[in-house]
N, C-alpha and C positions, 0 to 999 in steps of 0.2 A: 449140548448147552452150556452154556459157560453159566455160575453161581456168583451169588453175591454171599458173605455169611448171614446166616438166620437172621442174627439179631438185628441187622441192617434192614432186613428184609422186613420182620414185624415193625421196625421201625419208621418206615414208609406207610405200610398197612394200617397203621395206628395213628398215623399223622393224617394220612386219608380217608380215616374212621369207616375202612373197608372190613375191619374183623375188630373182636374184641383181643384184650390182653388170654383171657382165659381159651378161648376158641382158638385163637393163633398157638396157644403152647400145646393144647391136646390135637390139635393136626399135625402139630413137628411132633408129637410122641408116638403119634400114630403114625406118620409115615417112615420115622427111624424105625419103629418094632416091623412094619410089612416091607421095608427095604425099598423103599420108593422116594422119589425126588420131590421135596416137599414142593418148588414151585409146580411140578405138575399135580399134584393133590389139590395146592389149592385153584388151579385152572380148570382140573375136572369137576371139581366143587362148584363152578361157577364162582367162586370167591374173587376173583381177579381175572383178568382177558390176558391172553397170550403176549398182544400189542403192551398193553399196561407194564407186565413183566421186563418185557423187553426195553423200554421207555425209562425202570428203574435201573436196569443194567448199564442202558447207556450213560444216565447221568454217572453213575456209580463209576463205569471205567474212562468217565469224560471222552467216552467215543460218540460220533453223531452215527444215528439210524439211517441205514441205506435207503431203504424204502423203492425199491425198484422197480413196483408194480406198474407204478407208472411213466418210468423214464423210458427214455430211446436210448438204447445203446446201439454204437456203432460197431459193425462187425471186426472192423479193425481193431477198434478197443478190446473188444470181446476175446479175440484173437491172441490178443497179447501172451495169453497162455492159454497151452493145449488144453482139449476137453479133459483129457484124460490127466492132468495134471490139476485142474481144476476139480473135479471130479475129488479125486484123490484128499485134495488139501481142503473140499468146500467152499473157495473163493470163488467170485467174477468179478473180474474188473468189468468196471463200468464207466469212468471218464477218465479223461488225460487231459491236467491243464499243468503247463510251465514246467514242464518235466517230471511232473508227479503224476502220478498212476492213482486213481482211487479205487480202492479193494474192497467190496462186499466181503464181510466173512462171519463166519458164526460164531467165531471166539476170535475178535479183535487184540484179545492178551495174547496169542501165540506166537511169542516173538521166532520161533523157530520159523513157523511160515512167512513174515515177516521179511525175515533176513534172507530166505531162499529166494522171495520174489525181488528183491533189489538184487542181490546177486543175476539173476536170471535175468531180468529187466535190464541192469545199471540204470535203475532210476529211482527216486524216492517212490516211497509205497506210504499213500495214507489210509488206515484200516480203517473201515467202519462196519458198524453193527448190524448185522443184517437177520432178518426171520429166516429159517429155514424155507419158506414158501419162496421169500425172495429169491435166496440161492439157486432155487430147483427151477427160476422163472428164466434165470441165467441159463441154465444148463438147457432148457427147453430151446433157448436161441441158436445153438449149438448145431440143436439137431433141424432147425427152419431153414439156416441158411443149405444144408445139404440139403432139404427137400427140393429147395428151389433150384440147387444144380443139377438135381436130378430130373426135374420136372422140364428145365432148358435143354436136358439132353435127350430126353425123351420125344421132345417137340421137335428138335432139331430131327432127329432120325426120321420122323413122319415125314417131315417134310420133303428131307431127301427121299426116301422112300417112294412118295409122290411125284416127285419131278422125274426121277427114274422110270416109274411106271408111264407117266406121262409123254417121254420123250421114246420109249419103247414102241405105245401105238402110235405114235405120230410117225417113227419108220415102218410099222406095216402098212 
């Protein structure tokens, strides 16, 4: 998970009146003492929701949210990046528009991954911030296509077997 400076997070939470300054400072101190991520502590205590935190990240980094939950992603666009690479880099390609590939990323500030994708795809890359659940949805789509192909193969084999059996019975 990417992070923003605690002071910036504090400003946003105070602005939205989700926490008092004293409460935030106490939670930050406890998170530091326990070696836990501040955002995770705030989320686990139901002070903020994960989506709210990601919206703050999106504004801070000037990156749009991907929101893949209801998007239809074509197999051609998804397969621009092989599944193993997508999983290793935690990215999902979800749209292509005028020579630019839209990529959902857990960390859209990862310049190394963006440059890697530019070189590999020979196209411009537009990074989008994505929730881990959105990235995982993209990974499920890789498996869905494989399942469809496997189902089609089985159906074809069953049909061929039935035709073969029917021909054998006719000959007898």
